[in-house]
VOROVO-757027 format. One record per atom (N, C-alpha, C): residue in one letter; residue number from 0; x, y, z; atom name. Coordinates in steps of 0.001 Angstrom, whole numbers. Atoms other than C-alpha are relative to their C-alpha. Layout:
N
{A,NUM,{X,Y,Z},CA};
...
This chain:
243
{M,0,{1356,-160,-527},N};
{M,0,{93157,-18349,226885},CA};
{M,0,{-84,1305,793},C};
{H,1,{175,-1250,-732},N};
{H,1,{91884,-14983,228124},CA};
{H,1,{-717,-271,1314},C};
{I,2,{557,253,-1326},N};
{I,2,{90994,-14796,231806},CA};
{I,2,{-1518,172,29},C};
{N,3,{1452,-203,20},N};
{N,3,{87476,-13536,230995},CA};
{N,3,{-762,-1249,-438},C};
{E,4,{637,1227,468},N};
{E,4,{86734,-16886,229354},CA};
{E,4,{-281,-979,1138},C};
{L,5,{205,895,-1143},N};
{L,5,{86818,-18514,232809},CA};
{L,5,{-1375,174,644},C};
{E,6,{1266,-277,-682},N};
{E,6,{83526,-16948,233902},CA};
{E,6,{-1059,-1034,-391},C};
{N,7,{1036,1038,162},N};
{N,7,{81002,-19799,234352},CA};
{N,7,{353,-1048,-1046},C};
{I,8,{-415,972,1004},N};
{I,8,{83050,-22009,232031},CA};
{I,8,{-312,-1433,430},C};
{H,9,{292,1341,-516},N};
{H,9,{82373,-25020,234301},CA};
{H,9,{-1219,48,931},C};
{K,10,{1182,-219,-842},N};
{K,10,{78954,-24075,235652},CA};
{K,10,{-586,-1331,483},C};
{D,11,{604,1144,-689},N};
{D,11,{77604,-26627,238167},CA};
{D,11,{811,-1295,-118},C};
{K,12,{-889,1150,-18},N};
{K,12,{80568,-28966,237675},CA};
{K,12,{645,-113,1382},C};
{R,13,{-681,212,-1272},N};
{R,13,{82151,-30507,240759},CA};
{R,13,{1477,341,-166},C};
{C,14,{-1406,-403,55},N};
{C,14,{85568,-28960,241460},CA};
{C,14,{757,-590,1181},C};
{I,15,{-860,563,-1038},N};
{I,15,{88306,-30746,243401},CA};
{I,15,{1298,802,18},C};
{I,16,{-1231,-762,-178},N};
{I,16,{91163,-28643,244762},CA};
{I,16,{1010,-880,723},C};
{L,17,{-1036,871,-554},N};
{L,17,{94328,-30661,245380},CA};
{L,17,{1162,835,516},C};
{A,18,{-1151,-681,-597},N};
{A,18,{96771,-29048,247812},CA};
{A,18,{1107,-1035,226},C};
{S,19,{-1159,896,-169},N};
{S,19,{99909,-30759,249165},CA};
{S,19,{81,-632,1379},C};
{G,20,{-12,565,-1338},N};
{G,20,{98939,-31823,252695},CA};
{G,20,{12,-1518,-3},C};
{P,21,{-157,1465,-73},N};
{P,21,{99383,-35420,253913},CA};
{P,21,{-1249,-782,-379},C};
{S,22,{1212,748,348},N};
{S,22,{95732,-36368,253342},CA};
{S,22,{-78,-316,-1483},C};
{L,23,{1,278,1438},N};
{L,23,{96397,-36222,249608},CA};
{L,23,{608,-1371,-285},C};
{H,24,{-589,1341,147},N};
{H,24,{98453,-39411,250075},CA};
{H,24,{-1082,-1065,12},C};
{H,25,{1053,1002,-171},N};
{H,25,{95248,-41233,251007},CA};
{H,25,{-1125,159,-1025},C};
{L,26,{1024,-190,1018},N};
{L,26,{93238,-39937,248042},CA};
{L,26,{42,-1136,-1020},C};
{D,27,{133,1005,1048},N};
{D,27,{92015,-42724,245778},CA};
{D,27,{-345,733,-1295},C};
{I,28,{197,-720,1249},N};
{I,28,{92382,-41296,242288},CA};
{I,28,{-1279,-451,-699},C};
{Q,29,{1235,504,612},N};
{Q,29,{89430,-43472,241256},CA};
{Q,29,{-1216,827,403},C};
{N,30,{1113,-847,-441},N};
{N,30,{87222,-41045,243195},CA};
{N,30,{-91,1309,-780},C};
{I,31,{77,-1158,893},N};
{I,31,{88021,-38325,240645},CA};
{I,31,{-712,-453,-1270},C};
{K,32,{816,397,1144},N};
{K,32,{85347,-38574,237952},CA};
{K,32,{469,718,-1268},C};
{T,33,{-466,-548,1277},N};
{T,33,{85909,-37858,234281},CA};
{T,33,{-499,1419,-246},C};
{D,34,{525,-1350,226},N};
{D,34,{83720,-34735,234383},CA};
{D,34,{295,947,1157},C};
{D,35,{-429,-893,-1070},N};
{D,35,{85264,-33318,237567},CA};
{D,35,{982,1032,-541},C};
{I,36,{-996,-1028,287},N};
{I,36,{87209,-30070,237316},CA};
{I,36,{1014,-22,1139},C};
{V,37,{-1037,134,-1024},N};
{V,37,{90532,-30389,239152},CA};
{V,37,{981,1159,-108},C};
{I,38,{-1011,-1059,-95},N};
{I,38,{92728,-27485,240261},CA};
{I,38,{1105,-516,914},C};
{A,39,{-1137,473,-781},N};
{A,39,{96156,-28684,241407},CA};
{A,39,{789,1196,513},C};
{I,40,{-778,-1071,-621},N};
{I,40,{98003,-26433,243839},CA};
{I,40,{1443,-471,161},C};
{N,41,{-1417,311,-151},N};
{N,41,{101806,-26509,243548},CA};
{N,41,{259,-1494,-245},C};
{A,42,{-362,1407,189},N};
{A,42,{102958,-30128,244116},CA};
{A,42,{-1207,-912,-199},C};
{G,43,{1190,803,253},N};
{G,43,{99359,-31323,243820},CA};
{G,43,{-33,-548,-1413},C};
{I,44,{-32,458,1387},N};
{I,44,{100031,-31661,240077},CA};
{I,44,{724,-1339,-106},C};
{V,45,{-719,1272,-1},N};
{V,45,{102344,-34576,240921},CA};
{V,45,{-966,-1145,285},C};
{K,46,{977,1027,-347},N};
{K,46,{99441,-36495,242426},CA};
{K,46,{-947,-280,-1154},C};
{Y,47,{979,171,1079},N};
{Y,47,{97141,-35903,239457},CA};
{Y,47,{394,899,-1170},C};
{S,48,{-520,-789,1121},N};
{S,48,{98864,-34753,236278},CA};
{S,48,{-1066,300,-1045},C};
{K,49,{1090,-259,939},N};
{K,49,{95528,-34841,234414},CA};
{K,49,{-861,1192,423},C};
{S,50,{739,-1173,-464},N};
{S,50,{94343,-31765,236335},CA};
{S,50,{-165,1000,-1146},C};
{Q,51,{236,-999,1057},N};
{Q,51,{92754,-29181,234056},CA};
{Q,51,{711,1314,288},C};
{Y,52,{-623,-1273,-381},N};
{Y,52,{94358,-26339,236027},CA};
{Y,52,{1107,-242,1013},C};
{F,53,{-1068,-66,-995},N};
{F,53,{97588,-25712,237930},CA};
{F,53,{32,1430,493},C};
{L,54,{32,-1359,-553},N};
{L,54,{97578,-22727,240291},CA};
{L,54,{1098,175,1030},C};
{S,55,{-976,-330,-1034},N};
{S,55,{100292,-21051,242302},CA};
{S,55,{123,1508,172},C};
{D,56,{-300,-1389,-346},N};
{D,56,{100775,-17730,244082},CA};
{D,56,{1494,200,220},C};
{D,57,{-1396,-31,-421},N};
{D,57,{104430,-18598,244684},CA};
{D,57,{911,-365,-1175},C};
{N,58,{-889,272,1136},N};
{N,58,{107027,-18287,241920},CA};
{N,58,{1119,-975,354},C};
{D,59,{-1022,979,-383},N};
{D,59,{109314,-20590,243927},CA};
{D,59,{-293,-1389,-572},C};
{V,60,{289,1301,607},N};
{V,60,{107511,-23511,242273},CA};
{V,60,{906,-260,-1197},C};
{Q,61,{-930,169,1123},N};
{Q,61,{109913,-22877,239370},CA};
{Q,61,{1253,-767,396},C};
{N,62,{-1217,632,-485},N};
{N,62,{112665,-24322,241566},CA};
{N,62,{-227,-1429,485},C};
{W,63,{303,1377,-390},N};
{W,63,{110958,-27687,242112},CA};
{W,63,{-35,-878,-1238},C};
{N,64,{-177,883,1159},N};
{N,64,{111405,-30721,239886},CA};
{N,64,{-1241,-124,-876},C};
{Y,65,{1190,196,815},N};
{Y,65,{107762,-30942,238778},CA};
{Y,65,{-211,1139,-1007},C};
{W,66,{125,-1096,955},N};
{W,66,{108033,-27530,237063},CA};
{W,66,{651,-370,-1332},C};
{D,67,{-731,365,1215},N};
{D,67,{110527,-28985,234571},CA};
{D,67,{-432,-1340,-583},C};
{T,68,{286,1354,470},N};
{T,68,{109252,-32562,234364},CA};
{T,68,{-1467,-228,-346},C};
{I,69,{1419,289,191},N};
{I,69,{105451,-32588,234658},CA};
{I,69,{-725,1111,-750},C};
{L,70,{788,-1094,575},N};
{L,70,{104120,-29144,233756},CA};
{L,70,{206,199,-1502},C};
{P,71,{-125,-173,1459},N};
{P,71,{105664,-28890,230256},CA};
{P,71,{-710,-1102,-791},C};
{Q,72,{556,1146,710},N};
{Q,72,{104194,-32313,229379},CA};
{Q,72,{-1513,-131,137},C};
{C,73,{1434,156,-224},N};
{C,73,{100680,-32078,230818},CA};
{C,73,{-767,1093,-751},C};
{E,74,{842,-944,738},N};
{E,74,{97750,-30115,229399},CA};
{E,74,{-635,1061,895},C};
{A,75,{625,-932,-931},N};
{A,75,{96842,-28108,232502},CA};
{A,75,{254,1449,-405},C};
{K,76,{-173,-1445,147},N};
{K,76,{96237,-24389,232115},CA};
{K,76,{602,521,1294},C};
{L,77,{-705,-504,-1164},N};
{L,77,{98493,-22443,234476},CA};
{L,77,{-584,1330,441},C};
{L,78,{464,-1237,-626},N};
{L,78,{96932,-19830,236755},CA};
{L,78,{1124,496,888},C};
{L,79,{-1194,-479,-686},N};
{L,79,{99874,-17732,237956},CA};
{L,79,{-174,1446,449},C};
{Y,80,{60,-1341,-581},N};
{Y,80,{100109,-14677,240204},CA};
{Y,80,{972,913,-738},C};
{K,81,{-762,-822,938},N};
{K,81,{101306,-11930,237884},CA};
{K,81,{1107,813,654},C};
{D,82,{-940,-930,-617},N};
{D,82,{103171,-9761,240391},CA};
{D,82,{1202,-684,651},C};
{K,83,{-1212,691,-444},N};
{K,83,{105866,-12360,241104},CA};
{K,83,{942,-134,-1208},C};
{P,84,{-944,145,1129},N};
{P,84,{109060,-12690,238998},CA};
{P,84,{58,-1442,-508},C};
{W,85,{-15,1334,617},N};
{W,85,{108501,-15713,236752},CA};
{W,85,{1064,-5,-1097},C};
{Q,86,{-1108,4,949},N};
{Q,86,{111741,-16467,234931},CA};
{Q,86,{59,-1256,-859},C};
{K,87,{-138,1282,700},N};
{K,87,{111295,-20075,233819},CA};
{K,87,{-1329,-422,-635},C};
{I,88,{1264,354,642},N};
{I,88,{108191,-20025,231656},CA};
{I,88,{167,-299,-1483},C};
{S,89,{-232,245,1429},N};
{S,89,{109830,-20557,228278},CA};
{S,89,{-368,-1421,-407},C};
{S,90,{332,1393,318},N};
{S,90,{109159,-24312,228506},CA};
{S,90,{-1500,-238,-12},C};
{I,91,{1459,110,-38},N};
{I,91,{105416,-23657,228944},CA};
{I,91,{-582,777,-1176},C};
{R,92,{625,-715,1113},N};
{R,92,{103326,-22790,225895},CA};
{R,92,{-751,1221,538},C};
{Y,93,{530,-1263,-505},N};
{Y,93,{102282,-19159,226315},CA};
{Y,93,{-1520,-24,126},C};
{E,94,{1456,7,-21},N};
{E,94,{98619,-19861,225516},CA};
{E,94,{-579,-796,1170},C};
{R,95,{462,758,-1168},N};
{R,95,{98427,-22162,228564},CA};
{R,95,{-3,847,1272},C};
{I,96,{-173,-796,-1218},N};
{I,96,{99226,-19358,231030},CA};
{I,96,{-1084,1069,107},C};
{I,97,{1001,-1019,-307},N};
{I,97,{96534,-17194,232620},CA};
{I,97,{514,782,1212},C};
{W,98,{-539,-833,-1077},N};
{W,98,{97823,-14304,234732},CA};
{W,98,{-1135,628,799},C};
{Y,99,{998,-657,-848},N};
{Y,99,{95895,-12878,237678},CA};
{Y,99,{682,868,1043},C};
{K,100,{-483,-876,-1060},N};
{K,100,{96273,-10226,240369},CA};
{K,100,{-820,-229,1270},C};
{H,101,{642,155,-1309},N};
{H,101,{95328,-10120,244052},CA};
{H,101,{-430,1338,593},C};
{K,102,{274,-1071,-954},N};
{K,102,{93555,-7764,246382},CA};
{K,102,{852,-268,1245},C};
{C,103,{-741,188,-1254},N};
{C,103,{95127,-7310,249815},CA};
{C,103,{-975,-272,1134},C};
{W,104,{802,298,-1190},N};
{W,104,{93580,-8959,252868},CA};
{W,104,{731,419,1267},C};
{Y,105,{-769,-331,-1194},N};
{Y,105,{96376,-8491,255402},CA};
{Y,105,{1326,625,-408},C};
{D,106,{-1266,-688,237},N};
{D,106,{99233,-6006,255257},CA};
{D,106,{936,-307,1167},C};
{L,107,{-912,450,-1048},N};
{L,107,{102078,-7600,257221},CA};
{L,107,{756,1158,634},C};
{F,108,{-837,-1087,-505},N};
{F,108,{104086,-4397,257535},CA};
{F,108,{-799,1011,828},C};
{K,109,{846,-933,-745},N};
{K,109,{101183,-2247,258731},CA};
{K,109,{-870,-707,1039},C};
{N,110,{837,802,-900},N};
{N,110,{99461,-5092,260611},CA};
{N,110,{-1468,434,-81},C};
{I,111,{1368,-445,240},N};
{I,111,{96136,-4102,259051},CA};
{I,111,{-734,-1050,-850},C};
{Y,112,{861,870,796},N};
{Y,112,{93302,-6339,257803},CA};
{Y,112,{-971,867,-801},C};
{Y,113,{916,-726,864},N};
{Y,113,{91186,-5117,254892},CA};
{Y,113,{-1240,-867,-250},C};
{D,114,{1239,785,73},N};
{D,114,{87548,-6280,254991},CA};
{D,114,{-327,-437,-1420},C};
{D,115,{363,351,1375},N};
{D,115,{87111,-6188,251225},CA};
{D,115,{1039,-900,-664},C};
{G,116,{-1059,842,564},N};
{G,116,{90262,-8246,250727},CA};
{G,116,{-429,-1424,-254},C};
{L,117,{520,1348,222},N};
{L,117,{88229,-11475,250908},CA};
{L,117,{-1367,29,-678},C};
{E,118,{1286,-120,684},N};
{E,118,{85194,-10173,249028},CA};
{E,118,{73,-742,-1329},C};
{L,119,{-20,829,1204},N};
{L,119,{84452,-12771,246345},CA};
{L,119,{-756,682,-1137},C};
{T,120,{604,-623,1176},N};
{T,120,{83766,-11319,242903},CA};
{T,120,{-121,-1045,-1106},C};
{K,121,{230,926,1103},N};
{K,121,{82478,-13045,239772},CA};
{K,121,{741,405,-1279},C};
{E,122,{-675,-493,1200},N};
{E,122,{84318,-10876,237225},CA};
{E,122,{1446,-480,-13},C};
{A,123,{-1313,641,21},N};
{A,123,{87421,-12821,236209},CA};
{A,123,{1145,986,-160},C};
{H,124,{-1089,-941,258},N};
{H,124,{89401,-9745,235149},CA};
{H,124,{364,814,1237},C};
{L,125,{-286,-752,-1216},N};
{L,125,{89195,-8188,238625},CA};
{L,125,{994,-762,877},C};
{P,126,{-895,698,-922},N};
{P,126,{91849,-8936,241266},CA};
{P,126,{-775,-969,887},C};
{I,127,{667,980,-858},N};
{I,127,{90953,-12068,243228},CA};
{I,127,{344,283,1461},C};
{I,128,{-166,-229,-1434},N};
{I,128,{90880,-12343,247013},CA};
{I,128,{1468,-54,421},C};
{G,129,{-1327,87,-576},N};
{G,129,{93976,-11827,249114},CA};
{G,129,{295,-1428,403},C};
{A,130,{-355,1404,-228},N};
{A,130,{95861,-15060,249585},CA};
{A,130,{948,-149,1178},C};
{R,131,{-954,458,-1025},N};
{R,131,{97412,-16573,252686},CA};
{R,131,{585,-1331,-444},C};
{N,132,{-531,1173,680},N};
{N,132,{97813,-19739,250653},CA};
{N,132,{-729,-147,-1337},C};
{S,133,{517,73,1364},N};
{S,133,{97149,-20715,247048},CA};
{S,133,{-1345,-714,-91},C};
{S,134,{1287,699,44},N};
{S,134,{94179,-22939,247898},CA};
{S,134,{-1159,983,118},C};
{G,135,{1021,-1044,-69},N};
{G,135,{92192,-19834,248828},CA};
{G,135,{-223,642,-1353},C};
{S,136,{113,-538,1352},N};
{S,136,{92951,-18439,245389},CA};
{S,136,{-778,-967,-890},C};
{A,137,{683,1013,808},N};
{A,137,{91726,-21714,243875},CA};
{A,137,{-1502,11,262},C};
{I,138,{1437,-78,-316},N};
{I,138,{88394,-21413,245708},CA};
{I,138,{-640,1152,-763},C};
{H,139,{577,-1141,721},N};
{H,139,{87846,-17977,244182},CA};
{H,139,{-134,-313,-1486},C};
{F,140,{90,337,1420},N};
{F,140,{88629,-19258,240698},CA};
{F,140,{-1085,-1040,-255},C};
{A,141,{1073,986,162},N};
{A,141,{86319,-22251,241178},CA};
{A,141,{-1360,692,34},C};
{Y,142,{1236,-793,-75},N};
{Y,142,{83600,-19750,242146},CA};
{Y,142,{-227,770,-1304},C};
{I,143,{104,-724,1261},N};
{I,143,{84313,-17631,239063},CA};
{I,143,{-416,-943,-1137},C};
{M,144,{306,981,1035},N};
{M,144,{84126,-20772,236923},CA};
{M,144,{-1412,-576,110},C};
{G,145,{1355,491,-196},N};
{G,145,{80679,-21546,238352},CA};
{G,145,{-76,-1398,567},C};
{C,146,{-27,1369,-517},N};
{C,146,{81751,-24831,239966},CA};
{C,146,{-854,-140,1254},C};
{N,147,{829,289,-1166},N};
{N,147,{79463,-26427,242536},CA};
{N,147,{-250,-1503,71},C};
{P,148,{-678,-562,-1169},N};
{P,148,{80293,-28015,244916},CA};
{P,148,{1509,74,-222},C};
{I,149,{-1456,-63,5},N};
{I,149,{83962,-27390,245718},CA};
{I,149,{514,-909,1111},C};
{I,150,{-516,983,-952},N};
{I,150,{85952,-30132,247450},CA};
{I,150,{1485,265,249},C};
{L,151,{-1395,-217,-380},N};
{L,151,{89200,-29569,249346},CA};
{L,151,{650,-1314,398},C};
{V,152,{-788,1172,-383},N};
{V,152,{91779,-32358,249532},CA};
{V,152,{1452,444,166},C};
{G,153,{-1378,-403,-261},N};
{G,153,{95210,-31871,251080},CA};
{G,153,{131,1359,650},C};
{C,154,{-31,-1271,-744},N};
{C,154,{94246,-28655,252881},CA};
{C,154,{-42,-321,1496},C};
{D,155,{25,570,-1346},N};
{D,155,{95183,-30229,256204},CA};
{D,155,{311,994,1111},C};
{C,156,{-508,-895,-1060},N};
{C,156,{97024,-27508,258143},CA};
{C,156,{429,-801,1231},C};
{C,157,{-455,823,-1131},N};
{C,157,{98370,-30337,260299},CA};
{C,157,{904,-1112,-521},C};
{F,158,{-830,1157,333},N};
{F,158,{100737,-33298,260388},CA};
{F,158,{-847,-1262,36},C};
{K,159,{610,1324,-61},N};
{K,159,{99674,-36876,259703},CA};
{K,159,{1136,-1014,-61},C};
{D,160,{-1125,945,-112},N};
{D,160,{101986,-39692,260776},CA};
{D,160,{1325,748,-39},C};
{D,161,{-1184,-841,-123},N};
{D,161,{104490,-36918,261493},CA};
{D,161,{488,546,-1340},C};
{K,162,{-370,-505,1312},N};
{K,162,{104468,-35842,257857},CA};
{K,162,{-842,1231,-333},C};
{K,163,{639,-1278,308},N};
{K,163,{103610,-32376,256547},CA};
{K,163,{-565,40,-1420},C};
{Y,164,{404,24,1403},N};
{Y,164,{103238,-33180,252826},CA};
{Y,164,{-268,-1427,-464},C};
{F,165,{363,1332,484},N};
{F,165,{101759,-36079,250880},CA};
{F,165,{1195,-726,-608},C};
{W,166,{-1114,636,698},N};
{W,166,{104969,-36700,248952},CA};
{W,166,{1097,-498,944},C};
{Q,167,{-959,544,-957},N};
{Q,167,{106858,-37522,252155},CA};
{Q,167,{-295,-1457,353},C};
{F,168,{335,1405,-230},N};
{F,168,{105074,-40882,252302},CA};
{F,168,{706,-888,-1021},C};
{E,169,{-586,966,917},N};
{E,169,{106626,-43970,250763},CA};
{E,169,{-974,-292,-1134},C};
{Q,170,{750,355,1204},N};
{Q,170,{105450,-44986,247290},CA};
{Q,170,{-607,1211,-711},C};
{E,171,{413,-1198,725},N};
{E,171,{104684,-41375,246352},CA};
{E,171,{1143,429,-925},C};
{P,172,{-1061,-497,883},N};
{P,172,{106572,-39765,243437},CA};
{P,172,{937,949,744},C};
{I,173,{-995,-870,-630},N};
{I,173,{109724,-37849,244326},CA};
{I,173,{-306,1458,-325},C};
{V,174,{182,-1444,138},N};
{V,174,{109117,-34143,244894},CA};
{V,174,{1158,662,734},C};
{K,175,{-1170,-606,-634},N};
{K,175,{112203,-32044,245556},CA};
{K,175,{373,1301,-692},C};
{R,176,{-578,-1202,582},N};
{R,176,{113853,-28692,245030},CA};
{R,176,{1205,-393,-838},C};
{L,177,{-1150,270,847},N};
{L,177,{116438,-28608,242267},CA};
{L,177,{1285,327,757},C};
{K,178,{-1221,-126,-793},N};
{K,178,{119927,-29019,243685},CA};
{K,178,{779,1264,-309},C};
{N,179,{-798,-1170,385},N};
{N,179,{121382,-26096,241774},CA};
{N,179,{-669,1319,359},C};
{K,180,{699,-1216,-400},N};
{K,180,{118904,-23631,243301},CA};
{K,180,{273,293,1471},C};
{D,181,{-178,-394,-1396},N};
{D,181,{119421,-21640,246467},CA};
{D,181,{-1215,-431,797},C};
{T,182,{1106,424,-849},N};
{T,182,{117343,-23040,249262},CA};
{T,182,{-476,1167,850},C};
{I,183,{584,-1044,-835},N};
{I,183,{115012,-20834,251243},CA};
{I,183,{62,-444,1453},C};
{P,184,{-50,402,-1412},N};
{P,184,{115653,-20840,254998},CA};
{P,184,{-1387,-374,517},C};
{I,185,{1266,470,-537},N};
{I,185,{112915,-22787,256750},CA};
{I,185,{-2,190,1517},C};
{N,186,{92,-197,-1440},N};
{N,186,{111800,-21748,260209},CA};
{N,186,{-141,-1352,703},C};
{P,187,{134,1270,-722},N};
{P,187,{112148,-24526,262801},CA};
{P,187,{-1457,-284,338},C};
{I,188,{1385,416,-269},N};
{I,188,{108928,-26500,263323},CA};
{I,188,{-263,13,1504},C};
{K,189,{433,-9,-1403},N};
{K,189,{107135,-25848,266611},CA};
{K,189,{-1389,-618,47},C};
{K,190,{1257,729,37},N};
{K,190,{104411,-28422,267090},CA};
{K,190,{-841,274,1246},C};
{I,191,{957,-140,-1093},N};
{I,191,{101308,-27824,269185},CA};
{I,191,{-1250,-798,-358},C};
{N,192,{1272,673,257},N};
{N,192,{97941,-29536,269538},CA};
{N,192,{-1079,1048,-252},C};
{Y,193,{1080,-924,365},N};
{Y,193,{95017,-27777,267871},CA};
{Y,193,{-1126,-795,-619},C};
{N,194,{1188,647,566},N};
{N,194,{91502,-29066,267236},CA};
{N,194,{192,-1510,-149},C};
{G,195,{-224,1439,7},N};
{G,195,{92642,-32583,268037},CA};
{G,195,{1075,-459,-964},C};
{K,196,{-1037,339,967},N};
{K,196,{95482,-32433,265513},CA};
{K,196,{1330,610,444},C};
{Q,197,{-1329,-547,-263},N};
{Q,197,{99223,-31859,265713},CA};
{Q,197,{352,947,-1137},C};
{I,198,{-267,-990,1042},N};
{I,198,{100092,-28663,263881},CA};
{I,198,{1283,770,305},C};
{D,199,{-1111,-937,-131},N};
{D,199,{103004,-26343,263282},CA};
{D,199,{-608,1350,383},C};
{T,200,{564,-1280,-437},N};
{T,200,{102469,-22967,264957},CA};
{T,200,{-236,945,-1179},C};
{C,201,{198,-872,1161},N};
{C,201,{102825,-21301,261542},CA};
{C,201,{-1352,-281,-660},C};
{F,202,{1296,336,582},N};
{F,202,{99610,-23116,260523},CA};
{F,202,{-1133,818,606},C};
{L,203,{1055,-786,-637},N};
{L,203,{97643,-20934,262941},CA};
{L,203,{-419,1171,-883},C};
{E,204,{327,-1085,925},N};
{E,204,{97849,-18117,260390},CA};
{E,204,{-893,-516,-1131},C};
{F,205,{833,590,1050},N};
{F,205,{96397,-20438,257743},CA};
{F,205,{-1413,-257,517},C};
{V,206,{1307,287,-590},N};
{V,206,{93582,-21495,260071},CA};
{V,206,{-817,1282,118},C};
{E,207,{671,-1297,-98},N};
{E,207,{92744,-17827,260719},CA};
{E,207,{-517,439,-1366},C};
{Y,208,{388,-366,1360},N};
{Y,208,{92646,-17222,256972},CA};
{Y,208,{-1206,-817,-453},C};
{W,209,{1102,862,428},N};
{W,209,{90383,-20225,256298},CA};
{W,209,{-1290,351,732},C};
{N,210,{1197,-370,-753},N};
{N,210,{87982,-19211,259072},CA};
{N,210,{-650,1261,-567},C};
{A,211,{525,-1241,575},N};
{A,211,{87636,-15720,257580},CA};
{A,211,{-577,-245,-1392},C};
{L,212,{476,275,1349},N};
{L,212,{87262,-17061,254029},CA};
{L,212,{-1303,-790,14},C};
{S,213,{1224,812,-68},N};
{S,213,{84588,-19569,255076},CA};
{S,213,{-1235,872,213},C};
{K,214,{1132,-908,-218},N};
{K,214,{82376,-16689,256223},CA};
{K,214,{-423,648,-1322},C};
{Q,215,{310,-551,1317},N};
{Q,215,{82612,-15168,252749},CA};
{Q,215,{-692,-1043,-872},C};
{C,216,{616,1076,776},N};
{C,216,{81777,-18537,251184},CA};
{C,216,{-1446,-217,430},C};
{D,217,{1378,109,-492},N};
{D,217,{78682,-18775,253412},CA};
{D,217,{-850,1152,-533},C};
{K,218,{722,-1198,463},N};
{K,218,{77701,-15250,252394},CA};
{K,218,{-472,-173,-1438},C};
{Y,219,{338,171,1416},N};
{Y,219,{77728,-16205,248710},CA};
{Y,219,{-563,-1386,-298},C};
{K,220,{615,1334,130},N};
{K,220,{76251,-19676,249363},CA};
{K,220,{841,-920,-889},C};
{I,221,{-921,876,709},N};
{I,221,{79316,-21435,247978},CA};
{I,221,{161,-1273,835},C};
{K,222,{-43,1252,-748},N};
{K,222,{79135,-25093,249005},CA};
{K,222,{1385,-613,-90},C};
{I,223,{-1345,562,-59},N};
{I,223,{82525,-26365,250127},CA};
{I,223,{9,-1184,962},C};
{Y,224,{-192,1174,-851},N};
{Y,224,{83282,-29832,251483},CA};
{Y,224,{1493,-167,255},C};
{D,225,{-1390,229,-381},N};
{D,225,{86500,-30532,253361},CA};
{D,225,{233,-1505,101},C};
{A,226,{-317,1429,3},N};
{A,226,{87741,-34024,252476},CA};
{A,226,{1444,-238,411},C};
{S,227,{-1423,58,-337},N};
{S,227,{91176,-33370,253951},CA};
{S,227,{297,-733,1300},C};
{D,228,{-222,629,-1307},N};
{D,228,{90717,-34868,257433},CA};
{D,228,{1126,710,751},C};
{G,229,{-1048,-775,-652},N};
{G,229,{92805,-32041,258842},CA};
{G,229,{-500,791,1184},C};
{A,230,{282,-784,-1203},N};
{A,230,{92701,-29352,261510},CA};
{A,230,{-1124,1010,-186},C};
{L,231,{1034,-998,237},N};
{L,231,{90125,-27098,259837},CA};
{L,231,{-1362,-502,473},C};
{S,232,{1359,344,-432},N};
{S,232,{86601,-27020,261254},CA};
{S,232,{-1033,943,-598},C};
{C,233,{882,-1047,528},N};
{C,233,{85111,-24168,259196},CA};
{C,233,{-847,-471,-1179},C};
{F,234,{787,542,1106},N};
{F,234,{83811,-26344,256323},CA};
{F,234,{-553,-1362,384},C};
{E,235,{589,1314,-266},N};
{E,235,{81566,-29400,256337},CA};
{E,235,{964,-1093,-437},C};
{K,236,{-934,1082,301},N};
{K,236,{83734,-32520,256494},CA};
{K,236,{-754,-1189,-590},C};
{M,237,{612,1167,619},N};
{M,237,{82934,-35455,254246},CA};
{M,237,{1042,-710,-855},C};
{D,238,{-867,779,863},N};
{D,238,{84798,-38250,252516},CA};
{D,238,{-386,256,-1450},C};
{I,239,{262,-362,1386},N};
{I,239,{85134,-37486,248811},CA};
{I,239,{-905,-1024,-699},C};
{K,240,{810,1013,674},N};
{K,240,{83523,-40783,247812},CA};
{K,240,{-1466,83,360},C};
{N,241,{1400,-165,-413},N};
{N,241,{80334,-39749,249635},CA};
{N,241,{-611,1304,-481},C};
{I,242,{479,-1293,469},N};
{I,242,{80031,-36343,247984},CA};
{I,242,{-621,-165,-1380},C};
């Protein structure tokens, strides 16, 4: 599938973006309708393997079990950030992969923010917005696809019952890194209270990103509902079953 084919392909369809936060554990799959468009972010595909799209900005997803077990078997089209080294794509049919590029919003090394880095464009072949997390990339693609409204689930930016991800709850499928892969050092968790929620200090960068992106969404009149029950306050909160 060519990336240009995504433009308005799902015009006025409801889009649900499934991230990996703890609120995804409480999602009743029955609330996903047959005509909904679902974009699964990283481990979100484990929760709903019938998602039409899988999106990731991080090539490290290749080192998690769902890359080898779920993605080759499901029918989701893969939206993958082209400028990362993807080595394990031979098990995925080539026609399922759609490559994309990013603009830059924040240059870590120069400590500079670029105003046009979050400018939402409708042309699918152009670089999409700068990403602080893959869910932001999914919002841009949902906009390109013409989806309305857009619903966020699992974009918590906080802990729930002391858990950071939905798959850490009992009765959820096992999500894990492959044992034969080098593990990436994880910074120690530093918990603070923010917006009535317990968050990791690293989440503050995500919150800053979401606040900036929400202003762009308002500018383009993109209706986004936050069904995550998390720390974000920049989008209208509503239970998915009431949307």
